[in-house]
N, C-alpha and C positions, 0 to 999 in steps of 0.2 A: 342387153340390160347393166343398168351400172349396180356399181358396185352397194349404195349405197337402200338398190331394188332388193339384192337377192339378198339382203339383210333384212331387209319390210317381209319380205317374202320370209326366210327363215322365224322371225319375232312369227307370226303368223299360225304358222305352224307348227307351230313350241307350247302358244297359246290356245291352238285346238285344240290338241293333247291334251290339256292341262284343264281346259273344259271338263273335255268327255271324260279323264279321269275323275274331276270331281263331279261331276253327273254320275258315274258307275259307282263313283260308294256312295252317293245317295239309293240310290236304287238298288244293290246290294244294299242294302242295310235297311232297309224299307220294305222291298219284299223275297228276299233271301236267293242262294241262288239260281235254282231253279225258275221262282217267281219272277225275276227281271229279262229283262228283255234288249235288243240290241234297239229294238224299233223309241221302248219306250230313252232309254238313256240319250242318243240325239238327238228327242225329241229338249230334255232336260236339257241336253249341252248346247244345243240350238245348231244342230249338224245337223245332214242328210247319215241318213242309214250308214249309205256305201263310205260316208268316209270316216268309220270307223271300223270297218276292215281293211280303207289302208295305211292305219296304223298297226292295228291289230285282226293278226288272222281267224282266230274264234276269242268265244268267250268267256275261257281259263285263261287266256292268254291274254285280256282283257284284266279276269282275275289277280294274276300274278304281278302288273304292272299298278294296280290300285292297294297291292298289299305292299309293296316288296318299297319307293320310297318311306310309306307308314313306321315302320317298322325292324327295317333295318340300317339306313341312314344318319336317325342318331347314334346308332351301335356302332356305324363306322366314326363316326367325330369321336366319341366316347373310347376310345380303340386308340385315334391319332393324339388326343388329352394326356391320355394316361402314357404314353409312350413311358415316360419315365418313374409313374406310379409301382409299388409291388400285390403280386397277383391276388394279395389280400385286399387295397385298399380299393384292385380295380375290382371283381366280384362283389367288395361295398357298394360301388358306385354300380356297378351292371345292376342290378336287382334294384339300386332305386333310378333308373332312365329305365325299367320294362317296371315298376310300380304308378311311374309317373305314363309314359304312355298308352297304357291300360287306363287309366285313369281321364287321360284327355281321349284319347279314341272310342269308352263302354262299347258304341251302335259299333265299329271294326268289330272289335274281340266277339260283342253278341251273336255278328256274323261268323262269328270264327268257327267258335263251340259253337255253335244249334249247325251251322249246315257240314261240316266236317264230318258231324256222325253219315248221314245220308249220302254227299253226297263226291265219289273217285275225283272228279274234276278238282272241290273247293282244296281236297287233301292235297290232290299234286300241284294245288297252285298253293296254299304252303312252305312244301317241299322247298319249290324250286328257288317260292317269293321269299323266304326264312329261314329254315333250319336247313337247307344246303349255306347261304351263304350267313349265315350266326353262327354255325358249324366253324366254318371258314375263319371267323374273328377270333374267336373265341378259345378254341383250339393252343394257343399258341400263348398264351395264358393259362393255358391250365398247364401244359406243358414245365412252361416255365415257373409254376409252384412248385411243382417235384423234383424239379434237376436244384432249384435252389434249400432243399429240403422242407419248404416250406408246407406241403400238401402228403398224405400218402398218394403213394403209385397205386390208386383203384383206377378202373376202368372211365373210359373220356364218357360213355353216352350215360351208361345206367350211372352213373352220377351229374352228369346234367340235369340230365331226366328226373331225377330228383329232389337239383336245385330246384329247376325252370317249375317243378307241380305244385310250389310253396312261394314261388311266385303268383302260377296261376292260379292255386285255391284261391290267397287273397283276393285277386281282382275277383273268382267265380264268387267271392260269402260280399265283401264289395258290394256288387253288383244287386244281388235278394236280400240284404241287409243290409243297405249304410247307417241305418243311424243302432247299429252296434256291431262296428267299428273300434276298440279302445283305443288306436293308436288318434293322434288328433292331427297327425301332421305323416304327408310320405317317407319322409327321414326319417322318423322315429319306428316306423315299418319298415320300413329297410335295412336299419341297425339291430332291429329288430330279430328278423326274417336271416343274416347275413353275418350276425353271432349265433345262434340258434344252431348256423348251417353249419362256420367253416368249426367254431369250440363245442357242439355237442352236450347234452342237456346232464352229461357226468358229469360232476365237478372234480377237477383237475388233480387237487389232495385227495379224493376219495379210493 
């Protein structure tokens, strides 16, 4: 086989994998995790069902592969772009990034919120595809803020749970009541939440 043939074959395999992921996102979003079948995903992707299992051993592995690039890749880019920023600025940008992500991938987040309540496979996919990689990227910024004396030496996981809880509730509120959000832009919402979280409600001179 020539080098050109090998490149064409590799591209075809990668493109087919991407077709499967896009079809899986659509089917998962429309039918939920339990209702999504690999047969339907294969039909939507235009491949044989067996082709899916050559790329992904299980449906849970397929869901993880759907979640990770959507949710983690933009965080990797943000981490690289903000290397020279302060920890405080990073967390403001991180919050904006997450709010934009929820806005642009509403169906995916509805799937996560709804299905994770009932299916351990979805929770596991979220942990391996989102929480684990996310913690690995965010914790150094948190530790840097503590080392610089900018952040209080609070425990990382409870603090981040509170931080992301504010962002997630903003996203859920937006899904349920899209006309009631007082902020006109994601930037405005991110600044509001970050200011409240980083500096608190109580006045510094009180």
